[in-house]
Backbone as ProteinMPNN parsed JSONL, in Angstrom:
{"seq_chain_A": "MVQLRNINTVSPVEIQQLANNYAVKKNLRDFFPFPYAVEDAVSFVESAVTGSMGHVFALYLEETFIGIGSLIPKMYEHRINAEIGYWIGEPYWGKGYATAAVKQLTRFAFEELGLLRIYAGVYDYNNASMRVLEKAGFQKEAIMHSSVIKEGKLHDEHVYSIRKV", "coords_chain_A": {"N_chain_A": [[163.52, -111.979, 4.603], [165.044, -109.007, 5.154], [165.144, -107.319, 8.566], [165.172, -104.398, 10.266], [166.29, -103.847, 13.359], [166.246, -103.297, 16.997], [169.08, -101.921, 18.46], [170.04, -102.912, 20.89], [168.926, -105.376, 20.633], [171.025, -107.315, 19.549], [174.068, -108.955, 20.306], [177.186, -107.853, 21.787], [179.328, -109.847, 21.418], [178.244, -110.972, 18.936], [178.554, -109.008, 17.198], [180.98, -108.552, 17.017], [181.671, -110.703, 15.788], [181.266, -110.706, 13.192], [182.25, -107.793, 12.525], [185.046, -107.779, 12.893], [186.651, -107.946, 10.472], [188.879, -107.586, 7.873], [188.064, -107.147, 5.516], [185.641, -106.332, 5.56], [186.089, -103.685, 7.152], [187.931, -102.202, 5.472], [186.223, -100.569, 3.863], [185.024, -98.764, 5.766], [184.485, -96.088, 7.348], [187.589, -94.504, 8.873], [186.952, -94.373, 11.698], [186.872, -96.69, 12.447], [187.265, -99.435, 14.187], [190.346, -101.822, 13.908], [191.981, -104.339, 14.815], [188.997, -105.27, 15.488], [187.476, -105.534, 18.519], [185.678, -107.329, 21.503], [185.007, -105.334, 23.354], [185.288, -102.952, 21.56], [182.513, -103.516, 20.493], [180.859, -103.103, 22.457], [181.347, -100.423, 23.494], [180.151, -99.487, 20.787], [177.592, -100.048, 20.896], [176.576, -98.944, 23.159], [177.404, -96.359, 22.557], [175.151, -95.971, 20.607], [172.77, -96.361, 21.492], [172.41, -94.08, 22.737], [171.587, -92.203, 21.128], [173.268, -90.397, 19.931], [174.331, -91.441, 17.473], [172.778, -91.079, 15.711], [170.132, -92.281, 14.113], [170.483, -95.805, 14.49], [170.439, -99.638, 13.748], [170.402, -103.021, 14.169], [170.811, -105.029, 11.894], [168.813, -107.901, 10.564], [168.527, -111.177, 9.456], [165.798, -113.104, 9.378], [166.382, -114.862, 12.478], [169.131, -114.647, 12.481], [171.969, -112.497, 13.095], [172.968, -110.044, 10.945], [174.475, -107.599, 10.209], [174.86, -103.959, 10.459], [173.079, -101.236, 10.251], [172.59, -97.071, 9.703], [170.996, -94.288, 9.963], [172.004, -90.995, 9.435], [170.584, -88.086, 11.335], [170.639, -84.92, 9.65], [171.224, -81.266, 11.0], [169.721, -77.711, 11.301], [169.833, -75.979, 8.505], [170.174, -78.338, 6.63], [168.237, -80.108, 7.425], [166.702, -81.516, 6.048], [167.37, -83.965, 5.188], [169.577, -86.948, 5.642], [172.218, -89.214, 6.525], [173.147, -92.04, 5.024], [174.166, -94.918, 6.173], [176.125, -98.38, 6.618], [176.497, -101.445, 7.042], [177.451, -105.032, 6.07], [177.92, -108.273, 6.932], [180.515, -110.347, 5.641], [180.054, -113.022, 5.306], [177.63, -112.759, 4.483], [177.189, -111.456, 1.99], [176.934, -110.355, -1.453], [174.014, -111.695, -1.788], [172.276, -110.013, -2.034], [171.291, -108.882, 0.248], [171.807, -106.493, 1.58], [170.928, -104.359, -0.317], [168.431, -104.913, 0.341], [168.421, -103.814, 3.098], [169.108, -101.496, 2.627], [166.556, -100.388, 1.166], [164.887, -100.598, 3.37], [166.059, -98.884, 5.497], [165.665, -96.597, 3.752], [162.902, -96.623, 3.442], [162.071, -95.992, 6.292], [163.393, -93.977, 6.674], [161.969, -91.765, 4.887], [159.132, -92.275, 5.837], [158.942, -92.92, 8.6], [160.697, -90.507, 10.049], [159.843, -88.621, 8.228], [161.899, -87.631, 5.941], [163.425, -85.691, 3.611], [165.858, -86.556, 2.118], [167.916, -88.649, 0.857], [171.118, -89.505, 1.271], [174.53, -90.842, 0.369], [178.349, -91.328, 0.729], [180.842, -93.251, -0.984], [183.331, -94.681, -1.235], [186.065, -94.864, -3.866], [186.398, -97.277, -4.89], [184.793, -99.084, -4.218], [182.864, -100.622, -5.912], [180.464, -102.478, -5.4], [179.064, -101.72, -3.608], [178.526, -99.24, -4.193], [176.719, -100.11, -6.758], [174.496, -101.55, -4.722], [173.577, -99.165, -3.69], [172.655, -98.501, -6.246], [170.802, -99.912, -6.817], [168.815, -99.783, -4.925], [167.545, -97.585, -5.68], [169.175, -94.985, -5.524], [170.422, -92.464, -6.715], [173.886, -91.426, -8.671], [175.065, -88.366, -7.848], [177.749, -87.105, -7.88], [180.912, -86.815, -8.207], [183.54, -86.922, -6.12], [186.555, -85.571, -6.54], [189.766, -86.643, -5.462], [189.215, -87.051, -2.851], [189.227, -88.081, -0.235], [191.54, -90.196, 1.721], [192.853, -93.268, 2.542], [194.518, -95.483, 4.023], [197.147, -94.114, 3.221], [196.951, -93.459, 0.54], [195.388, -91.338, -2.097], [191.857, -91.051, -3.175], [188.626, -90.64, -4.857], [185.557, -89.832, -3.708], [182.431, -91.303, -4.052], [179.32, -89.694, -4.366], [176.03, -90.689, -3.488], [172.1, -90.07, -4.136], [168.826, -90.14, -2.565], [165.554, -89.309, -3.294], [162.641, -88.198, -1.708], [159.779, -88.659, -3.364]], "CA_chain_A": [[163.619, -110.665, 4.599], [165.708, -108.347, 6.214], [164.91, -106.333, 9.271], [166.001, -103.814, 11.04], [165.846, -104.249, 14.733], [166.771, -102.646, 18.078], [170.769, -102.206, 18.327], [169.557, -103.846, 21.723], [168.509, -106.828, 19.784], [172.348, -107.942, 19.237], [174.796, -109.162, 21.233], [178.628, -107.342, 21.0], [180.026, -110.61, 20.61], [177.659, -111.572, 17.276], [178.995, -107.736, 16.159], [182.356, -108.24, 16.792], [182.546, -111.85, 15.026], [181.546, -109.833, 11.882], [182.965, -106.83, 12.219], [186.397, -108.114, 12.698], [187.329, -108.178, 9.491], [189.662, -105.87, 7.369], [187.191, -106.841, 4.306], [184.361, -104.867, 6.437], [186.882, -102.131, 7.583], [188.505, -101.142, 4.279], [185.016, -99.617, 3.242], [184.423, -97.841, 6.273], [185.312, -94.794, 7.587], [188.58, -94.941, 9.658], [187.243, -94.416, 13.498], [186.282, -97.982, 12.571], [188.816, -100.087, 14.434], [190.272, -102.934, 13.08], [191.137, -105.402, 14.737], [187.564, -105.059, 15.936], [187.623, -106.517, 19.88], [183.969, -107.228, 21.897], [184.944, -103.875, 23.592], [184.655, -101.708, 20.827], [181.401, -103.637, 19.976], [180.278, -102.725, 23.306], [181.264, -98.866, 23.03], [179.394, -98.912, 19.699], [176.433, -100.314, 21.359], [176.491, -97.792, 24.502], [176.859, -94.835, 22.219], [173.96, -95.936, 19.567], [171.859, -96.189, 22.607], [172.17, -93.157, 23.485], [171.356, -91.363, 20.069], [174.613, -89.714, 19.273], [174.913, -91.835, 16.324], [171.676, -90.893, 14.774], [169.399, -94.24, 14.396], [171.222, -97.249, 14.334], [169.72, -100.798, 14.128], [170.915, -104.084, 13.981], [170.086, -105.905, 10.751], [168.677, -109.659, 10.6], [167.597, -112.269, 8.669], [165.291, -113.95, 10.149], [166.895, -114.545, 13.663], [170.23, -114.049, 12.207], [172.077, -111.099, 12.962], [173.921, -110.099, 9.453], [175.039, -106.183, 10.289], [174.535, -102.647, 10.977], [172.646, -99.857, 9.42], [172.009, -96.212, 10.335], [170.864, -93.119, 9.382], [172.285, -89.958, 10.626], [169.598, -87.153, 10.399], [171.255, -83.679, 9.542], [170.717, -80.579, 11.06], [169.433, -77.109, 10.361], [169.176, -75.75, 7.116], [170.177, -79.35, 6.233], [167.54, -80.715, 8.291], [165.404, -82.679, 5.365], [168.595, -84.957, 4.587], [170.079, -88.22, 6.575], [173.298, -89.686, 5.515], [172.724, -93.544, 5.734], [175.578, -95.929, 6.02], [175.606, -99.779, 6.614], [177.919, -102.829, 6.589], [177.168, -106.761, 6.225], [179.209, -109.259, 7.448], [181.116, -110.937, 4.7], [179.104, -114.186, 4.674], [175.802, -112.447, 3.679], [177.946, -110.582, 0.78], [176.214, -111.104, -2.594], [173.049, -111.808, -1.793], [170.862, -108.872, -2.155], [170.725, -108.489, 2.232], [172.787, -105.04, 1.717], [170.209, -103.732, -0.818], [167.408, -104.87, 0.981], [168.327, -103.133, 4.023], [169.274, -99.926, 2.162], [165.52, -100.197, 1.12], [164.36, -100.5, 4.619], [166.5, -98.194, 6.427], [165.239, -95.09, 3.349], [161.428, -96.579, 4.136], [162.244, -95.727, 7.592], [163.584, -92.27, 6.913], [160.891, -91.136, 4.476], [158.102, -92.519, 6.172], [159.101, -92.594, 9.953], [161.079, -89.382, 9.881], [160.116, -87.39, 7.41], [163.242, -87.004, 5.921], [162.887, -85.942, 1.78], [166.687, -86.986, 0.831], [169.005, -89.561, 2.186], [172.915, -89.919, 1.149], [175.91, -91.627, 1.057], [179.526, -91.416, -0.028], [180.729, -94.646, -1.369], [184.919, -94.611, -2.157], [185.809, -95.201, -5.358], [187.096, -98.986, -4.802], [183.78, -100.47, -3.472], [181.938, -101.415, -6.98], [179.569, -103.17, -4.618], [178.22, -100.499, -2.297], [177.723, -98.479, -5.531], [175.589, -101.33, -7.147], [173.541, -101.72, -3.975], [172.917, -98.17, -3.65], [171.747, -97.904, -7.235], [169.454, -101.452, -7.131], [168.054, -99.276, -4.223], [167.319, -96.65, -6.217], [169.757, -93.882, -5.795], [171.953, -92.068, -8.291], [174.76, -90.486, -8.553], [174.479, -87.421, -7.521], [178.816, -86.522, -7.826], [182.305, -87.813, -7.701], [184.231, -85.702, -5.311], [187.871, -85.837, -6.942], [190.814, -87.087, -4.474], [188.755, -85.973, -1.498], [189.591, -88.966, 0.637], [192.865, -90.875, 1.588], [192.712, -94.213, 3.269], [195.751, -96.458, 4.0], [197.783, -93.727, 2.64], [196.613, -93.143, -0.821], [193.91, -90.943, -2.432], [190.761, -91.55, -3.658], [187.535, -90.436, -5.508], [184.282, -90.078, -3.206], [181.276, -90.963, -4.978], [178.255, -89.043, -3.657], [174.817, -91.036, -4.298], [170.882, -89.932, -3.057], [167.732, -90.379, -2.962], [164.945, -88.513, -3.188], [161.387, -88.913, -1.452], [158.75, -88.144, -4.322]], "C_chain_A": [[164.358, -109.822, 5.87], [165.503, -107.689, 6.945], [165.478, -105.463, 10.081], [164.88, -103.77, 12.512], [166.859, -103.259, 15.686], [168.115, -102.71, 18.478], [170.65, -102.849, 19.193], [169.612, -105.262, 21.553], [170.181, -107.673, 19.959], [173.206, -108.161, 20.548], [176.328, -108.557, 21.137], [179.162, -108.265, 20.903], [179.375, -111.018, 19.027], [178.261, -110.144, 16.486], [180.04, -107.983, 16.357], [182.752, -109.584, 16.005], [182.661, -111.234, 13.704], [182.162, -109.367, 11.726], [184.295, -106.685, 11.953], [187.144, -108.971, 11.739], [187.522, -107.475, 8.64], [188.591, -106.258, 5.927], [185.937, -106.202, 4.406], [185.334, -103.559, 6.371], [187.55, -101.586, 6.376], [187.207, -100.348, 3.989], [184.369, -99.203, 4.235], [185.593, -96.774, 7.196], [186.214, -95.182, 9.087], [188.382, -94.986, 11.207], [186.607, -95.836, 13.227], [187.116, -99.014, 13.164], [189.122, -101.425, 13.598], [191.815, -103.623, 13.874], [189.829, -104.973, 15.737], [187.464, -106.147, 17.292], [185.724, -106.227, 20.272], [184.476, -105.994, 22.835], [184.887, -102.922, 23.215], [183.16, -101.99, 19.982], [180.308, -102.901, 21.171], [179.948, -100.983, 23.253], [180.377, -98.451, 21.836], [177.987, -99.089, 20.474], [175.71, -99.103, 22.271], [176.443, -96.433, 23.868], [175.599, -94.367, 21.082], [172.833, -96.029, 20.337], [171.556, -94.955, 23.053], [171.439, -92.063, 22.249], [172.243, -90.524, 19.527], [174.652, -89.525, 17.982], [173.583, -91.826, 15.361], [171.005, -92.18, 15.344], [170.168, -95.18, 13.758], [170.255, -98.697, 14.62], [170.581, -102.029, 13.382], [170.004, -104.884, 12.583], [170.195, -107.434, 10.529], [168.113, -109.948, 9.669], [167.059, -113.243, 9.25], [165.783, -113.583, 11.956], [168.477, -114.874, 13.219], [170.741, -112.628, 12.359], [173.262, -110.956, 11.789], [174.696, -108.447, 9.208], [174.602, -105.19, 10.616], [174.014, -101.836, 9.825], [172.419, -98.932, 10.18], [171.824, -95.106, 9.326], [170.848, -91.85, 10.576], [171.479, -88.484, 10.216], [170.477, -85.709, 10.469], [170.915, -82.198, 10.386], [170.298, -79.252, 10.441], [169.174, -76.526, 9.264], [169.156, -77.259, 5.837], [169.442, -80.517, 6.705], [166.366, -82.085, 7.674], [166.359, -83.641, 4.775], [168.965, -85.468, 6.12], [171.265, -88.633, 5.608], [173.062, -90.958, 5.973], [173.911, -94.244, 5.447], [174.807, -97.848, 6.847], [177.068, -100.402, 6.209], [176.973, -104.16, 7.013], [178.325, -106.895, 6.557], [179.66, -110.149, 6.1], [180.509, -112.228, 4.4], [177.93, -114.124, 4.093], [176.264, -111.768, 2.37], [177.294, -111.269, -0.535], [174.641, -111.525, -2.648], [171.825, -111.093, -1.584], [170.512, -108.733, -0.512], [170.938, -106.709, 2.201], [171.783, -103.955, 0.69], [168.588, -103.795, -0.05], [167.416, -103.711, 2.368], [168.783, -101.829, 3.958], [167.508, -99.501, 2.28], [164.429, -99.775, 2.449], [164.505, -99.123, 5.451], [165.873, -96.832, 5.289], [163.749, -95.146, 3.689], [161.171, -95.796, 5.428], [162.599, -93.659, 7.82], [162.497, -91.717, 6.351], [159.513, -91.212, 5.098], [158.083, -92.197, 7.681], [159.746, -91.02, 10.194], [160.545, -88.426, 9.296], [160.383, -86.538, 6.737], [162.785, -86.894, 4.3], [164.482, -86.065, 1.153], [167.848, -87.758, 1.846], [170.19, -89.719, 1.163], [173.82, -90.618, 1.541], [176.953, -91.573, 0.508], [179.996, -93.081, 0.123], [182.742, -94.599, -1.747], [185.095, -95.685, -3.364], [185.976, -96.627, -5.748], [186.064, -99.953, -4.66], [182.32, -100.256, -4.666], [180.663, -101.485, -6.334], [178.941, -102.764, -3.919], [177.553, -99.617, -3.331], [176.65, -98.954, -6.125], [174.095, -101.599, -6.001], [172.664, -100.725, -3.602], [172.131, -97.85, -5.034], [170.785, -98.834, -7.278], [168.426, -100.869, -6.237], [167.439, -98.022, -4.443], [167.727, -95.599, -6.13], [170.601, -93.571, -6.636], [172.583, -91.299, -8.092], [174.911, -89.184, -8.6], [176.493, -85.973, -8.07], [180.155, -87.11, -7.671], [183.051, -86.278, -7.211], [185.886, -86.184, -5.786], [189.022, -86.285, -5.547], [190.337, -86.165, -3.232], [189.009, -86.731, -0.208], [191.169, -89.783, 0.692], [192.394, -92.05, 2.828], [193.928, -95.16, 3.172], [197.038, -95.924, 3.225], [198.1, -92.977, 1.257], [195.251, -92.25, -1.165], [192.944, -91.196, -3.267], [189.543, -90.636, -3.969], [186.372, -90.554, -4.035], [183.114, -89.852, -4.19], [179.88, -90.75, -3.97], [176.552, -90.035, -4.015], [174.009, -90.516, -3.558], [169.966, -90.47, -3.799], [166.502, -89.334, -2.684], [163.185, -88.278, -2.663], [160.415, -87.98, -2.468], [157.56, -88.147, -3.874]], "O_chain_A": [[164.256, -109.964, 7.088], [165.531, -106.624, 6.328], [166.455, -105.892, 10.696], [163.67, -103.712, 12.73], [167.871, -102.661, 15.321], [168.374, -103.814, 18.955], [171.115, -103.941, 18.866], [170.223, -106.103, 22.212], [170.216, -108.715, 20.614], [173.003, -107.598, 21.623], [176.787, -108.923, 20.056], [180.006, -108.035, 20.037], [180.118, -111.328, 18.096], [178.418, -110.179, 15.266], [180.584, -107.372, 15.437], [183.902, -109.712, 15.584], [183.725, -111.151, 13.089], [183.03, -109.75, 10.941], [184.798, -105.887, 11.162], [187.826, -109.99, 11.841], [186.668, -106.643, 8.336], [188.429, -105.243, 5.251], [185.311, -105.646, 3.503], [185.219, -102.62, 5.582], [187.701, -100.364, 6.358], [187.46, -99.147, 3.891], [183.152, -99.113, 4.073], [186.785, -96.738, 7.501], [185.812, -95.836, 10.05], [189.237, -95.446, 11.963], [185.663, -96.077, 13.979], [187.824, -99.536, 12.304], [188.341, -101.965, 12.814], [192.839, -103.253, 13.301], [190.015, -104.292, 16.746], [187.389, -107.366, 17.136], [184.884, -105.483, 19.768], [183.317, -105.626, 23.026], [184.575, -101.931, 23.875], [182.663, -101.218, 19.162], [179.257, -102.32, 20.901], [178.876, -100.407, 23.07], [179.894, -97.32, 21.777], [177.31, -98.068, 20.597], [174.628, -98.543, 22.096], [175.757, -95.508, 24.302], [175.187, -93.255, 20.75], [171.785, -95.737, 19.763], [170.538, -94.727, 23.706], [170.753, -91.128, 22.663], [171.884, -89.877, 18.543], [174.828, -88.503, 17.319], [173.479, -92.552, 14.373], [171.144, -92.833, 16.379], [170.409, -95.233, 12.552], [169.481, -98.783, 15.573], [171.221, -101.968, 12.332], [168.809, -105.162, 12.493], [171.226, -108.086, 10.361], [167.314, -109.266, 9.028], [167.702, -114.215, 9.646], [165.631, -112.516, 12.55], [168.97, -115.62, 14.065], [170.13, -111.674, 11.877], [174.276, -111.653, 11.763], [175.353, -108.177, 8.202], [173.607, -105.391, 11.313], [174.476, -101.812, 8.684], [172.061, -99.232, 11.319], [172.323, -95.008, 8.206], [170.309, -91.645, 11.663], [171.638, -87.877, 9.157], [171.006, -85.498, 11.56], [169.695, -82.131, 10.237], [170.358, -79.224, 9.212], [167.976, -76.573, 8.987], [168.558, -77.359, 4.766], [169.805, -81.678, 6.512], [165.686, -82.965, 8.2], [165.994, -84.138, 3.71], [168.827, -84.928, 7.217], [171.334, -88.486, 4.388], [172.787, -91.143, 7.158], [174.559, -94.048, 4.419], [173.733, -98.251, 7.294], [178.076, -100.124, 5.559], [176.126, -104.287, 7.897], [179.343, -106.202, 6.57], [178.675, -110.668, 5.575], [180.44, -112.552, 3.214], [177.307, -114.961, 3.438], [175.309, -111.556, 1.623], [177.155, -112.486, -0.655], [174.155, -111.652, -3.771], [170.735, -111.436, -1.126], [169.358, -108.459, -0.185], [170.219, -105.898, 2.785], [171.885, -102.752, 0.926], [167.803, -102.851, 0.043], [166.504, -102.905, 2.552], [168.881, -101.086, 4.934], [167.073, -98.67, 3.077], [163.516, -98.95, 2.481], [163.598, -98.439, 5.927], [165.538, -95.862, 5.97], [163.19, -94.141, 4.128], [160.192, -95.066, 5.583], [162.286, -92.716, 8.547], [161.821, -91.069, 7.15], [158.742, -90.271, 4.911], [157.325, -91.315, 8.083], [158.871, -90.29, 10.659], [160.699, -87.295, 9.757], [159.929, -85.407, 6.565], [162.025, -87.698, 3.761], [164.638, -85.79, -0.036], [168.356, -87.563, 2.951], [169.85, -90.186, 0.076], [174.037, -91.014, 2.686], [176.735, -91.817, -0.679], [179.66, -93.889, 0.99], [183.037, -94.42, -2.928], [184.575, -96.758, -3.671], [185.689, -97.045, -6.869], [186.15, -101.167, -4.84], [181.179, -99.883, -4.394], [179.786, -100.67, -6.622], [178.054, -103.471, -3.441], [176.359, -99.317, -3.361], [175.604, -98.308, -6.076], [172.945, -101.786, -6.396], [171.489, -100.89, -3.275], [171.154, -97.102, -5.043], [169.768, -98.489, -7.881], [167.253, -101.178, -6.449], [166.863, -97.413, -3.542], [166.941, -94.76, -6.57], [171.41, -94.293, -7.219], [172.231, -90.341, -7.403], [174.869, -88.789, -9.765], [176.527, -84.784, -8.385], [180.296, -88.0, -6.832], [183.095, -85.138, -7.674], [186.329, -87.217, -5.284], [188.519, -85.95, -4.475], [190.77, -85.105, -2.781], [189.015, -86.106, 0.852], [191.834, -89.897, -0.337], [191.728, -91.755, 3.82], [194.226, -95.559, 2.047], [197.854, -96.678, 2.695], [199.029, -92.236, 0.936], [194.193, -92.453, -0.567], [193.34, -91.677, -4.329], [189.471, -89.707, -3.164], [186.537, -91.561, -3.346], [182.818, -88.863, -4.86], [179.528, -91.497, -3.057], [176.083, -89.758, -5.119], [174.38, -90.255, -2.413], [169.945, -90.991, -4.914], [166.646, -88.543, -1.752], [162.459, -88.192, -3.653], [160.336, -86.758, -2.345], [156.634, -87.744, -4.578]]}, "name": "protein", "num_of_chains": 1, "seq": "MVQLRNINTVSPVEIQQLANNYAVKKNLRDFFPFPYAVEDAVSFVESAVTGSMGHVFALYLEETFIGIGSLIPKMYEHRINAEIGYWIGEPYWGKGYATAAVKQLTRFAFEELGLLRIYAGVYDYNNASMRVLEKAGFQKEAIMHSSVIKEGKLHDEHVYSIRKV"}
């Protein structure tokens, strides 16, 4: 079973080993570096610990680190919402771990944070992440056409959400 653990439980070296992979990076925002150095992981953990990145968790399968998950609560009139983010190391793809992590993050958002809506934006070419969200109970709300530029090409962004019932 996938577990959410404090970000301090994972070493920067473990993060770097999974994050330094273009197949992971291409589905994430441009501020995610590639190549991904140990120093990038150190900076990431330091930022995550301050809370400036919202709630950031190390994802574990028993005692094995498999990725990162996060919730970024919104403010003011959007305070009932959070943006969910996640990445799983490529060796762990296709095994249902991302879906399990999204379910755990969603449960945390609703039960611990008292939020009412969680959402995610997914690039049009990332069909696997769309399936993850759908399996976790998210529904597609919108397609924002030609709203993202990645590697010099325009892409649509698919917006998914789930609401506390």
